[in-house]
N, C-alpha and C positions, 0 to 999 in steps of 0.2 A: 535535443529532444522535442522542443517546441516545433521546430521545422519538420521533424518526422511526423508529429501529430497533425500538423497542417497539411502535409502531403497525403496522409491517410484520409483526412476529412475531405480533401479535394477529390481523391480517387473514389470515395463513396458518394460523391456528388451531394455533400451536405454543407457546403460553404455558406449557403444562404440561411442555414438553421443553427450553425455552431459558431460561437465566438471564442477565440483563444485569447488568453490573458497571460502576459509575462509578469511574474512576481509571486509573492507569497499570498496565502489565503487572507492574511490580515490586510493586504493591500486592496482587496476587493471591497466595493461599496456594500453597505448593509442591505440595500435594496436596488433593483428588484431581486427577489429570491430566485434561485436557480431550480430548474426542473429535475436535475440529477447531478451527481458528483462521482468522480473517479479519483482514487488515490492509489497509485501503483508504485511499489518499490520505495516508499518513503518512510513508513512507520519504524522499520528496524534501524534507520539511520538517526533517529531522534533519541536523545539521551533521557533515560528514565521515564517512568509512567506519567509524571506530571506534564512533561513536554508532549508526549504522545496524546494524552487526554486533551491538552490545550488545543492542538491542531484539529482534533476530531470535533471539539466544541465549536471552534471557529467555522468549520465546514457545516456543522449542523445549523448554526445560526444563519447561514446563507442559503439553506435549502428550504423549499416549500414543505409543509407537513405531508408525509407520505412519500416524499421524493426518495428514489433509490440512491444508495451510495455503494459503489464497488470499492472494496479495500483489498489490496493484495500485497504480500510481502513475506519476508522470512519471519518465522516464529519458532520458538524454542531456543534455548542457549545452544550454541554450536557444540560446546564441549560435552553436552549431555547426550549426544548421539554420535559417537565415534564411527559407527558403521555407516551412517548417512554421510559423514564427512568423507569417508573412504570412497563411497559410491560417487560423490560429487567429483572427487579427484579422478576416479576411474572414467567418468564421462569425458573429461578433458583428455585423458590418455587415449581413449578410443577415437577421439577426434584428431589425434596426432601430436598432441602437446608433449614436449619432452619434460624431463624431471625438473629442470630449472623453471620452465614456463609454468608448470603445475604448482610449484612451490610459490612462485610470484603471485599467481592467481589466488591461491589459498591465503597468502599473507594479506592481500588486498581485501579479501572478503572479511577477514577477522579484524581488520584495522578499523576501530571505532564503531563497529556495528553493535547495537544493543537490541536484539529482537525481543518482542514480548516473550515472557517466560513460557507461555503455553497458549493453546487455542482458547482455553478458558479465560486467560488474561486478555486476549483480543476481544472476546465477547463482553467481558467486564468493562473494558475501555469504551466500547461502542455503547453499551447501556448507560454508562456514566455520562456520555456525551449527548444522550437523547435519541438513541436509535433502538429499534426493536431487535428481537432475537435474530441474529444473522444466520444465513444459510451458507455453509461452505460448499462451493461448487467446483473447486479445484484444489488439488494438493499434490506436491511432488517434492520429495526430500524435505527440506526445511520450508519450502514455499507453500503458502496457502492463499486462497482467494475467497472472499465472502461478499454476499449481497445483504445489505441491511436497509431498512427504510426509516426515514426521519419520523419520529413519533409526533403526533399532534401536540400543540401547546396545551397545557392544562392551566386552568385558572386557579 
């Protein structure tokens, strides 16, 4: 994934403005603060709200006040939306995946994933970590993407 990101950065001619870092958020220095953050496809793989809140707090601590954060990932329990699960499976079917391949893909999705319970849960996690009211700018089946800004520090 990091190599894919580096390729996209190079194609956009941004290598002189973007630094990639391999590791976890906790491995980043506390300073200097970053101008922006992106977390895509991570939140639903973290166990429980405490772990989700922790990573968002770690990110917030490393962003400048007012800095944007894009968060994207699955939200809502998969079992709560059987129609959406069927649509997800049908998407693979239309792409030519056979029954066994679709079953394997579905099993992989369900394995260990713990998406936030709702969009409201995502909003609450972001608020608890020090971000303003997020704006959802994309949604498809279980996937959502939000833009939030780091709140200024208060004394």
